[in-house]
PDB file of N, CA, C, O and CB in Angstrom:
ATOM      1  N   MET A   1      60.628  -6.776 -13.196  1.00  0.00           N
ATOM      2  CA  MET A   1      59.259  -6.503 -13.579  1.00  0.00           C
ATOM      3  C   MET A   1      58.781  -7.567 -14.728  1.00  0.00           C
ATOM      4  O   MET A   1      59.316  -7.672 -15.832  1.00  0.00           O
ATOM      5  CB  MET A   1      59.159  -4.964 -14.101  1.00  0.00           C
ATOM      6  N   THR A   2      57.848  -8.212 -14.332  1.00  0.00           N
ATOM      7  CA  THR A   2      57.287  -9.146 -15.609  1.00  0.00           C
ATOM      8  C   THR A   2      56.762  -8.713 -16.507  1.00  0.00           C
ATOM      9  O   THR A   2      56.271  -7.585 -16.484  1.00  0.00           O
ATOM     10  CB  THR A   2      56.441 -10.007 -15.421  1.00  0.00           C
ATOM     11  N   GLN A   3      56.724  -9.541 -17.601  1.00  0.00           N
ATOM     12  CA  GLN A   3      56.181  -9.049 -19.043  1.00  0.00           C
ATOM     13  C   GLN A   3      54.857  -8.614 -18.839  1.00  0.00           C
ATOM     14  O   GLN A   3      54.497  -7.557 -19.358  1.00  0.00           O
ATOM     15  CB  GLN A   3      56.164 -10.183 -20.215  1.00  0.00           C
ATOM     16  N   LEU A   4      53.911  -9.431 -18.002  1.00  0.00           N
ATOM     17  CA  LEU A   4      52.691  -8.865 -18.074  1.00  0.00           C
ATOM     18  C   LEU A   4      52.675  -7.470 -17.494  1.00  0.00           C
ATOM     19  O   LEU A   4      51.993  -6.638 -18.092  1.00  0.00           O
ATOM     20  CB  LEU A   4      51.757  -9.711 -17.443  1.00  0.00           C
ATOM     21  N   ALA A   5      53.297  -7.120 -16.470  1.00  0.00           N
ATOM     22  CA  ALA A   5      53.292  -5.816 -15.949  1.00  0.00           C
ATOM     23  C   ALA A   5      53.754  -4.759 -16.962  1.00  0.00           C
ATOM     24  O   ALA A   5      53.188  -3.667 -16.990  1.00  0.00           O
ATOM     25  CB  ALA A   5      54.131  -5.784 -14.750  1.00  0.00           C
ATOM     26  N   LYS A   6      54.913  -5.094 -17.916  1.00  0.00           N
ATOM     27  CA  LYS A   6      55.223  -4.256 -18.996  1.00  0.00           C
ATOM     28  C   LYS A   6      54.072  -4.013 -19.885  1.00  0.00           C
ATOM     29  O   LYS A   6      53.785  -2.876 -20.258  1.00  0.00           O
ATOM     30  CB  LYS A   6      56.301  -4.797 -19.734  1.00  0.00           C
ATOM     31  N   ASP A   7      53.355  -5.149 -20.258  1.00  0.00           N
ATOM     32  CA  ASP A   7      52.417  -5.142 -21.252  1.00  0.00           C
ATOM     33  C   ASP A   7      51.068  -4.019 -20.674  1.00  0.00           C
ATOM     34  O   ASP A   7      50.490  -3.202 -21.391  1.00  0.00           O
ATOM     35  CB  ASP A   7      51.961  -6.842 -21.519  1.00  0.00           C
ATOM     36  N   TYR A   8      50.860  -4.216 -19.522  1.00  0.00           N
ATOM     37  CA  TYR A   8      49.764  -3.516 -18.920  1.00  0.00           C
ATOM     38  C   TYR A   8      50.284  -1.866 -19.100  1.00  0.00           C
ATOM     39  O   TYR A   8      49.539  -1.023 -19.600  1.00  0.00           O
ATOM     40  CB  TYR A   8      49.512  -4.079 -17.214  1.00  0.00           C
ATOM     41  N   LEU A   9      51.508  -1.588 -18.671  1.00  0.00           N
ATOM     42  CA  LEU A   9      51.998  -0.223 -18.636  1.00  0.00           C
ATOM     43  C   LEU A   9      51.959   0.270 -20.049  1.00  0.00           C
ATOM     44  O   LEU A   9      51.541   1.408 -20.261  1.00  0.00           O
ATOM     45  CB  LEU A   9      53.431  -0.116 -18.023  1.00  0.00           C
ATOM     46  N   GLN A  10      52.354  -0.481 -21.016  1.00  0.00           N
ATOM     47  CA  GLN A  10      52.464  -0.090 -22.477  1.00  0.00           C
ATOM     48  C   GLN A  10      50.844   0.316 -22.899  1.00  0.00           C
ATOM     49  O   GLN A  10      50.523   1.393 -23.401  1.00  0.00           O
ATOM     50  CB  GLN A  10      53.152  -1.495 -23.474  1.00  0.00           C
ATOM     51  N   LYS A  11      50.048  -0.638 -22.623  1.00  0.00           N
ATOM     52  CA  LYS A  11      48.675  -0.348 -23.036  1.00  0.00           C
ATOM     53  C   LYS A  11      48.136   0.899 -22.235  1.00  0.00           C
ATOM     54  O   LYS A  11      47.514   1.737 -22.888  1.00  0.00           O
ATOM     55  CB  LYS A  11      47.752  -1.628 -22.798  1.00  0.00           C
ATOM     56  N   ILE A  12      48.293   1.081 -21.037  1.00  0.00           N
ATOM     57  CA  ILE A  12      47.906   2.453 -20.361  1.00  0.00           C
ATOM     58  C   ILE A  12      48.461   3.579 -21.021  1.00  0.00           C
ATOM     59  O   ILE A  12      47.665   4.469 -21.321  1.00  0.00           O
ATOM     60  CB  ILE A  12      48.357   2.553 -18.923  1.00  0.00           C
ATOM     61  N   GLU A  13      49.768   3.745 -21.337  1.00  0.00           N
ATOM     62  CA  GLU A  13      50.166   4.658 -22.030  1.00  0.00           C
ATOM     63  C   GLU A  13      49.711   5.077 -23.311  1.00  0.00           C
ATOM     64  O   GLU A  13      49.679   6.247 -23.695  1.00  0.00           O
ATOM     65  CB  GLU A  13      51.151   4.469 -22.071  1.00  0.00           C
ATOM     66  N   THR A  14      49.283   3.848 -24.101  1.00  0.00           N
ATOM     67  CA  THR A  14      48.589   4.280 -25.510  1.00  0.00           C
ATOM     68  C   THR A  14      47.260   4.701 -25.173  1.00  0.00           C
ATOM     69  O   THR A  14      46.834   5.607 -25.890  1.00  0.00           O
ATOM     70  CB  THR A  14      48.482   3.071 -26.658  1.00  0.00           C
ATOM     71  N   TYR A  15      46.491   4.287 -24.273  1.00  0.00           N
ATOM     72  CA  TYR A  15      45.175   4.617 -23.979  1.00  0.00           C
ATOM     73  C   TYR A  15      45.153   6.058 -23.265  1.00  0.00           C
ATOM     74  O   TYR A  15      44.237   6.851 -23.480  1.00  0.00           O
ATOM     75  CB  TYR A  15      44.550   3.481 -23.098  1.00  0.00           C
ATOM     76  N   GLY A  16      46.185   6.331 -22.432  1.00  0.00           N
ATOM     77  CA  GLY A  16      46.245   7.740 -21.805  1.00  0.00           C
ATOM     78  C   GLY A  16      46.600   8.701 -22.877  1.00  0.00           C
ATOM     79  O   GLY A  16      46.213   9.864 -22.762  1.00  0.00           O
ATOM     80  N   LYS A  17      47.253   8.359 -23.844  1.00  0.00           N
ATOM     81  CA  LYS A  17      47.829   9.478 -24.784  1.00  0.00           C
ATOM     82  C   LYS A  17      46.544   9.751 -25.770  1.00  0.00           C
ATOM     83  O   LYS A  17      46.418  10.793 -26.413  1.00  0.00           O
ATOM     84  CB  LYS A  17      49.345   8.931 -25.714  1.00  0.00           C
ATOM     85  N   CYS A  18      45.632   8.686 -25.795  1.00  0.00           N
ATOM     86  CA  CYS A  18      44.425   9.055 -26.621  1.00  0.00           C
ATOM     87  C   CYS A  18      43.413   9.323 -25.991  1.00  0.00           C
ATOM     88  O   CYS A  18      42.329   9.329 -26.576  1.00  0.00           O
ATOM     89  CB  CYS A  18      44.023   8.190 -27.460  1.00  0.00           C
ATOM     90  N   HIS A  19      43.522   9.649 -24.469  1.00  0.00           N
ATOM     91  CA  HIS A  19      42.634  10.154 -23.592  1.00  0.00           C
ATOM     92  C   HIS A  19      41.370   9.378 -23.687  1.00  0.00           C
ATOM     93  O   HIS A  19      40.268   9.917 -23.800  1.00  0.00           O
ATOM     94  CB  HIS A  19      42.445  11.555 -23.816  1.00  0.00           C
ATOM     95  N   ASP A  20      41.581   7.995 -23.634  1.00  0.00           N
ATOM     96  CA  ASP A  20      40.349   7.068 -23.714  1.00  0.00           C
ATOM     97  C   ASP A  20      40.333   6.574 -22.272  1.00  0.00           C
ATOM     98  O   ASP A  20      41.064   5.666 -21.876  1.00  0.00           O
ATOM     99  CB  ASP A  20      40.461   5.772 -24.886  1.00  0.00           C
ATOM    100  N   ALA A  21      39.378   7.285 -21.443  1.00  0.00           N
ATOM    101  CA  ALA A  21      39.206   7.107 -19.922  1.00  0.00           C
ATOM    102  C   ALA A  21      38.487   5.637 -19.965  1.00  0.00           C
ATOM    103  O   ALA A  21      39.078   4.825 -19.254  1.00  0.00           O
ATOM    104  CB  ALA A  21      38.189   8.442 -19.107  1.00  0.00           C
ATOM    105  N   ALA A  22      37.547   5.213 -20.522  1.00  0.00           N
ATOM    106  CA  ALA A  22      36.735   3.988 -20.567  1.00  0.00           C
ATOM    107  C   ALA A  22      37.825   2.726 -20.520  1.00  0.00           C
ATOM    108  O   ALA A  22      37.773   1.855 -19.652  1.00  0.00           O
ATOM    109  CB  ALA A  22      35.750   3.979 -21.992  1.00  0.00           C
ATOM    110  N   MET A  23      38.847   2.761 -21.614  1.00  0.00           N
ATOM    111  CA  MET A  23      39.874   1.748 -21.598  1.00  0.00           C
ATOM    112  C   MET A  23      40.904   1.902 -20.375  1.00  0.00           C
ATOM    113  O   MET A  23      41.437   0.925 -19.847  1.00  0.00           O
ATOM    114  CB  MET A  23      40.624   1.811 -22.950  1.00  0.00           C
ATOM    115  N   LEU A  24      41.110   3.125 -20.010  1.00  0.00           N
ATOM    116  CA  LEU A  24      42.042   3.074 -18.815  1.00  0.00           C
ATOM    117  C   LEU A  24      41.448   2.637 -17.533  1.00  0.00           C
ATOM    118  O   LEU A  24      42.169   2.091 -16.698  1.00  0.00           O
ATOM    119  CB  LEU A  24      42.625   4.393 -18.573  1.00  0.00           C
ATOM    120  N   SER A  25      40.246   2.824 -17.322  1.00  0.00           N
ATOM    121  CA  SER A  25      39.635   2.164 -16.138  1.00  0.00           C
ATOM    122  C   SER A  25      39.456   0.591 -16.451  1.00  0.00           C
ATOM    123  O   SER A  25      39.632  -0.251 -15.571  1.00  0.00           O
ATOM    124  CB  SER A  25      38.179   2.875 -15.789  1.00  0.00           C
ATOM    125  N   HIS A  26      39.121   0.287 -17.665  1.00  0.00           N
ATOM    126  CA  HIS A  26      39.130  -1.483 -17.683  1.00  0.00           C
ATOM    127  C   HIS A  26      40.456  -1.847 -17.449  1.00  0.00           C
ATOM    128  O   HIS A  26      40.708  -2.675 -16.574  1.00  0.00           O
ATOM    129  CB  HIS A  26      38.664  -2.276 -19.185  1.00  0.00           C
ATOM    130  N   CYS A  27      41.455  -1.264 -18.210  1.00  0.00           N
ATOM    131  CA  CYS A  27      42.809  -1.892 -17.999  1.00  0.00           C
ATOM    132  C   CYS A  27      43.170  -1.896 -16.290  1.00  0.00           C
ATOM    133  O   CYS A  27      43.685  -2.889 -15.778  1.00  0.00           O
ATOM    134  CB  CYS A  27      44.007  -0.943 -18.932  1.00  0.00           C
ATOM    135  N   CYS A  28      42.879  -0.827 -15.594  1.00  0.00           N
ATOM    136  CA  CYS A  28      43.187  -0.802 -14.196  1.00  0.00           C
ATOM    137  C   CYS A  28      42.338  -1.874 -13.311  1.00  0.00           C
ATOM    138  O   CYS A  28      42.791  -2.389 -12.288  1.00  0.00           O
ATOM    139  CB  CYS A  28      42.935   0.644 -13.700  1.00  0.00           C
ATOM    140  N   LYS A  29      41.153  -2.119 -13.800  1.00  0.00           N
ATOM    141  CA  LYS A  29      40.198  -3.108 -13.114  1.00  0.00           C
ATOM    142  C   LYS A  29      40.931  -4.530 -13.441  1.00  0.00           C
ATOM    143  O   LYS A  29      41.017  -5.359 -12.535  1.00  0.00           O
ATOM    144  CB  LYS A  29      38.502  -3.012 -13.761  1.00  0.00           C
ATOM    145  N   GLU A  30      41.433  -4.796 -14.673  1.00  0.00           N
ATOM    146  CA  GLU A  30      41.980  -5.864 -15.123  1.00  0.00           C
ATOM    147  C   GLU A  30      43.271  -6.302 -14.262  1.00  0.00           C
ATOM    148  O   GLU A  30      43.453  -7.404 -13.745  1.00  0.00           O
ATOM    149  CB  GLU A  30      42.243  -5.621 -16.507  1.00  0.00           C
ATOM    150  N   ALA A  31      44.095  -5.217 -14.232  1.00  0.00           N
ATOM    151  CA  ALA A  31      45.322  -5.248 -13.551  1.00  0.00           C
ATOM    152  C   ALA A  31      45.018  -5.760 -12.009  1.00  0.00           C
ATOM    153  O   ALA A  31      45.484  -6.776 -11.493  1.00  0.00           O
ATOM    154  CB  ALA A  31      46.008  -3.768 -13.627  1.00  0.00           C
ATOM    155  N   TYR A  32      44.220  -4.908 -11.468  1.00  0.00           N
ATOM    156  CA  TYR A  32      43.605  -5.380  -9.911  1.00  0.00           C
ATOM    157  C   TYR A  32      43.286  -6.932  -9.900  1.00  0.00           C
ATOM    158  O   TYR A  32      43.634  -7.671  -8.979  1.00  0.00           O
ATOM    159  CB  TYR A  32      42.022  -4.523  -9.501  1.00  0.00           C
ATOM    160  N   GLN A  33      42.659  -7.307 -10.909  1.00  0.00           N
ATOM    161  CA  GLN A  33      42.191  -8.832 -10.658  1.00  0.00           C
ATOM    162  C   GLN A  33      43.453  -9.679 -10.657  1.00  0.00           C
ATOM    163  O   GLN A  33      43.615 -10.554  -9.807  1.00  0.00           O
ATOM    164  CB  GLN A  33      41.120  -9.425 -11.869  1.00  0.00           C
ATOM    165  N   GLU A  34      44.520  -9.373 -11.791  1.00  0.00           N
ATOM    166  CA  GLU A  34      45.622 -10.087 -12.007  1.00  0.00           C
ATOM    167  C   GLU A  34      46.514  -9.896 -10.582  1.00  0.00           C
ATOM    168  O   GLU A  34      47.229 -10.827 -10.211  1.00  0.00           O
ATOM    169  CB  GLU A  34      46.333  -9.569 -13.394  1.00  0.00           C
ATOM    170  N   TYR A  35      46.450  -8.851  -9.933  1.00  0.00           N
ATOM    171  CA  TYR A  35      47.030  -8.728  -8.627  1.00  0.00           C
ATOM    172  C   TYR A  35      46.296  -9.620  -7.678  1.00  0.00           C
ATOM    173  O   TYR A  35      46.942 -10.365  -6.941  1.00  0.00           O
ATOM    174  CB  TYR A  35      47.010  -7.296  -8.149  1.00  0.00           C
ATOM    175  N   ARG A  36      45.257  -9.602  -7.652  1.00  0.00           N
ATOM    176  CA  ARG A  36      44.647 -10.450  -6.583  1.00  0.00           C
ATOM    177  C   ARG A  36      44.775 -11.831  -6.879  1.00  0.00           C
ATOM    178  O   ARG A  36      44.732 -12.634  -5.947  1.00  0.00           O
ATOM    179  CB  ARG A  36      43.226 -10.160  -6.369  1.00  0.00           C
ATOM    180  N   ASN A  37      44.953 -12.285  -8.246  1.00  0.00           N
ATOM    181  CA  ASN A  37      45.181 -13.687  -8.488  1.00  0.00           C
ATOM    182  C   ASN A  37      46.622 -14.012  -8.304  1.00  0.00           C
ATOM    183  O   ASN A  37      47.053 -15.140  -8.545  1.00  0.00           O
ATOM    184  CB  ASN A  37      44.727 -14.080  -9.858  1.00  0.00           C
ATOM    185  N   GLY A  38      47.374 -13.036  -7.879  1.00  0.00           N
ATOM    186  CA  GLY A  38      48.970 -13.276  -7.795  1.00  0.00           C
ATOM    187  C   GLY A  38      49.599 -13.331  -8.889  1.00  0.00           C
ATOM    188  O   GLY A  38      50.752 -13.753  -8.797  1.00  0.00           O
ATOM    189  N   ARG A  39      49.120 -12.958 -10.219  1.00  0.00           N
ATOM    190  CA  ARG A  39      49.980 -12.941 -11.352  1.00  0.00           C
ATOM    191  C   ARG A  39      50.763 -11.540 -11.330  1.00  0.00           C
ATOM    192  O   ARG A  39      51.666 -11.418 -12.158  1.00  0.00           O
ATOM    193  CB  ARG A  39      49.120 -13.161 -12.702  1.00  0.00           C
ATOM    194  N   LEU A  40      50.526 -10.575 -10.542  1.00  0.00           N
ATOM    195  CA  LEU A  40      51.214  -9.330 -10.402  1.00  0.00           C
ATOM    196  C   LEU A  40      51.535  -8.988  -8.868  1.00  0.00           C
ATOM    197  O   LEU A  40      50.741  -9.085  -7.932  1.00  0.00           O
ATOM    198  CB  LEU A  40      50.345  -8.220 -11.057  1.00  0.00           C
ATOM    199  N   SER A  41      52.900  -8.557  -8.812  1.00  0.00           N
ATOM    200  CA  SER A  41      53.245  -8.084  -7.632  1.00  0.00           C
ATOM    201  C   SER A  41      52.505  -6.897  -7.030  1.00  0.00           C
ATOM    202  O   SER A  41      51.862  -6.249  -7.857  1.00  0.00           O
ATOM    203  CB  SER A  41      54.493  -7.827  -7.729  1.00  0.00           C
ATOM    204  N   GLU A  42      52.449  -6.422  -5.622  1.00  0.00           N
ATOM    205  CA  GLU A  42      52.097  -5.315  -5.269  1.00  0.00           C
ATOM    206  C   GLU A  42      52.828  -4.296  -5.685  1.00  0.00           C
ATOM    207  O   GLU A  42      52.162  -3.274  -5.853  1.00  0.00           O
ATOM    208  CB  GLU A  42      51.979  -5.302  -4.162  1.00  0.00           C
ATOM    209  N   GLU A  43      54.175  -4.184  -5.955  1.00  0.00           N
ATOM    210  CA  GLU A  43      54.826  -3.162  -6.608  1.00  0.00           C
ATOM    211  C   GLU A  43      54.555  -2.865  -7.868  1.00  0.00           C
ATOM    212  O   GLU A  43      54.575  -1.691  -8.238  1.00  0.00           O
ATOM    213  CB  GLU A  43      55.980  -3.323  -6.571  1.00  0.00           C
ATOM    214  N   GLU A  44      54.252  -3.913  -8.737  1.00  0.00           N
ATOM    215  CA  GLU A  44      53.832  -3.820 -10.179  1.00  0.00           C
ATOM    216  C   GLU A  44      52.420  -3.278 -10.196  1.00  0.00           C
ATOM    217  O   GLU A  44      52.111  -2.426 -11.029  1.00  0.00           O
ATOM    218  CB  GLU A  44      53.901  -5.242 -10.933  1.00  0.00           C
ATOM    219  N   TYR A  45      51.630  -3.694  -9.393  1.00  0.00           N
ATOM    220  CA  TYR A  45      50.159  -3.200  -9.390  1.00  0.00           C
ATOM    221  C   TYR A  45      50.210  -1.739  -9.238  1.00  0.00           C
ATOM    222  O   TYR A  45      49.693  -0.982 -10.060  1.00  0.00           O
ATOM    223  CB  TYR A  45      49.256  -3.839  -8.202  1.00  0.00           C
ATOM    224  N   GLU A  46      50.901  -1.301  -8.074  1.00  0.00           N
ATOM    225  CA  GLU A  46      51.073   0.207  -7.833  1.00  0.00           C
ATOM    226  C   GLU A  46      51.595   0.986  -8.645  1.00  0.00           C
ATOM    227  O   GLU A  46      51.270   2.173  -8.671  1.00  0.00           O
ATOM    228  CB  GLU A  46      51.711   0.488  -6.875  1.00  0.00           C
ATOM    229  N   LYS A  47      52.430   0.513  -9.398  1.00  0.00           N
ATOM    230  CA  LYS A  47      52.958   1.338 -10.705  1.00  0.00           C
ATOM    231  C   LYS A  47      52.072   1.393 -11.762  1.00  0.00           C
ATOM    232  O   LYS A  47      51.979   2.403 -12.458  1.00  0.00           O
ATOM    233  CB  LYS A  47      54.203   0.776 -11.319  1.00  0.00           C
ATOM    234  N   ILE A  48      51.331   0.275 -11.968  1.00  0.00           N
ATOM    235  CA  ILE A  48      50.142   0.531 -12.970  1.00  0.00           C
ATOM    236  C   ILE A  48      48.983   1.471 -12.517  1.00  0.00           C
ATOM    237  O   ILE A  48      48.482   2.335 -13.237  1.00  0.00           O
ATOM    238  CB  ILE A  48      49.476  -0.822 -13.307  1.00  0.00           C
ATOM    239  N   TYR A  49      48.660   1.224 -11.374  1.00  0.00           N
ATOM    240  CA  TYR A  49      47.605   2.187 -10.859  1.00  0.00           C
ATOM    241  C   TYR A  49      48.024   3.543 -10.884  1.00  0.00           C
ATOM    242  O   TYR A  49      47.255   4.370 -11.373  1.00  0.00           O
ATOM    243  CB  TYR A  49      47.200   1.890  -9.483  1.00  0.00           C
ATOM    244  N   VAL A  50      49.148   3.909 -10.424  1.00  0.00           N
ATOM    245  CA  VAL A  50      49.512   5.332 -10.567  1.00  0.00           C
ATOM    246  C   VAL A  50      49.596   5.879 -11.948  1.00  0.00           C
ATOM    247  O   VAL A  50      49.170   7.002 -12.219  1.00  0.00           O
ATOM    248  CB  VAL A  50      50.773   5.557  -9.949  1.00  0.00           C
ATOM    249  N   LEU A  51      50.148   5.083 -12.823  1.00  0.00           N
ATOM    250  CA  LEU A  51      50.109   5.672 -14.232  1.00  0.00           C
ATOM    251  C   LEU A  51      48.594   5.933 -14.903  1.00  0.00           C
ATOM    252  O   LEU A  51      48.279   6.905 -15.590  1.00  0.00           O
ATOM    253  CB  LEU A  51      50.922   4.637 -15.186  1.00  0.00           C
ATOM    254  N   CYS A  52      47.727   4.789 -14.513  1.00  0.00           N
ATOM    255  CA  CYS A  52      46.265   5.011 -14.681  1.00  0.00           C
ATOM    256  C   CYS A  52      46.017   6.267 -14.165  1.00  0.00           C
ATOM    257  O   CYS A  52      45.580   7.111 -14.947  1.00  0.00           O
ATOM    258  CB  CYS A  52      45.379   3.994 -14.017  1.00  0.00           C
ATOM    259  N   MET A  53      46.216   6.585 -12.945  1.00  0.00           N
ATOM    260  CA  MET A  53      45.607   7.805 -12.294  1.00  0.00           C
ATOM    261  C   MET A  53      46.317   9.048 -12.871  1.00  0.00           C
ATOM    262  O   MET A  53      45.664  10.081 -13.017  1.00  0.00           O
ATOM    263  CB  MET A  53      45.758   7.761 -10.667  1.00  0.00           C
ATOM    264  N   THR A  54      47.521   9.003 -13.179  1.00  0.00           N
ATOM    265  CA  THR A  54      48.100  10.142 -13.727  1.00  0.00           C
ATOM    266  C   THR A  54      47.323  10.562 -15.092  1.00  0.00           C
ATOM    267  O   THR A  54      46.918  11.714 -15.251  1.00  0.00           O
ATOM    268  CB  THR A  54      49.621   9.854 -13.957  1.00  0.00           C
ATOM    269  N   TYR A  55      47.137   9.495 -16.110  1.00  0.00           N
ATOM    270  CA  TYR A  55      46.536   9.750 -17.199  1.00  0.00           C
ATOM    271  C   TYR A  55      44.785  10.080 -17.269  1.00  0.00           C
ATOM    272  O   TYR A  55      44.111  10.654 -18.125  1.00  0.00           O
ATOM    273  CB  TYR A  55      46.941   8.629 -17.924  1.00  0.00           C
ATOM    274  N   ALA A  56      44.484   9.544 -16.181  1.00  0.00           N
ATOM    275  CA  ALA A  56      42.876   9.884 -15.881  1.00  0.00           C
ATOM    276  C   ALA A  56      42.710  10.974 -15.422  1.00  0.00           C
ATOM    277  O   ALA A  56      41.727  11.596 -15.826  1.00  0.00           O
ATOM    278  CB  ALA A  56      42.152   9.085 -14.971  1.00  0.00           C
ATOM    279  N   TYR A  57      43.608  11.610 -14.407  1.00  0.00           N
ATOM    280  CA  TYR A  57      43.382  12.939 -13.749  1.00  0.00           C
ATOM    281  C   TYR A  57      44.805  13.773 -13.824  1.00  0.00           C
ATOM    282  O   TYR A  57      45.624  13.870 -12.910  1.00  0.00           O
ATOM    283  CB  TYR A  57      42.861  12.706 -12.123  1.00  0.00           C
ATOM    284  N   PRO A  58      44.891  14.350 -15.147  1.00  0.00           N
ATOM    285  CA  PRO A  58      46.217  15.115 -15.320  1.00  0.00           C
ATOM    286  C   PRO A  58      46.056  16.349 -14.547  1.00  0.00           C
ATOM    287  O   PRO A  58      44.943  16.813 -14.299  1.00  0.00           O
ATOM    288  CB  PRO A  58      46.589  15.464 -16.862  1.00  0.00           C
ATOM    289  N   ARG A  59      47.189  16.902 -14.151  1.00  0.00           N
ATOM    290  CA  ARG A  59      47.310  18.069 -13.489  1.00  0.00           C
ATOM    291  C   ARG A  59      47.280  19.333 -14.437  1.00  0.00           C
ATOM    292  O   ARG A  59      47.381  20.464 -13.962  1.00  0.00           O
ATOM    293  CB  ARG A  59      48.529  17.993 -12.709  1.00  0.00           C
TER     294      ARG A  59
END
């Protein structure tokens, strides 16, 4: 896993624990752009996306 992906996961955990939905959305959109530009792999983006959705829509 790249450092970029680790940084995104760490930011998402921080925002998720603070229940900051706006920043979660922003991070998810940024990560998608990084994926589209080739800086994140599909696997890394999927992990980021799943973590965003887990915090955004808790059970």
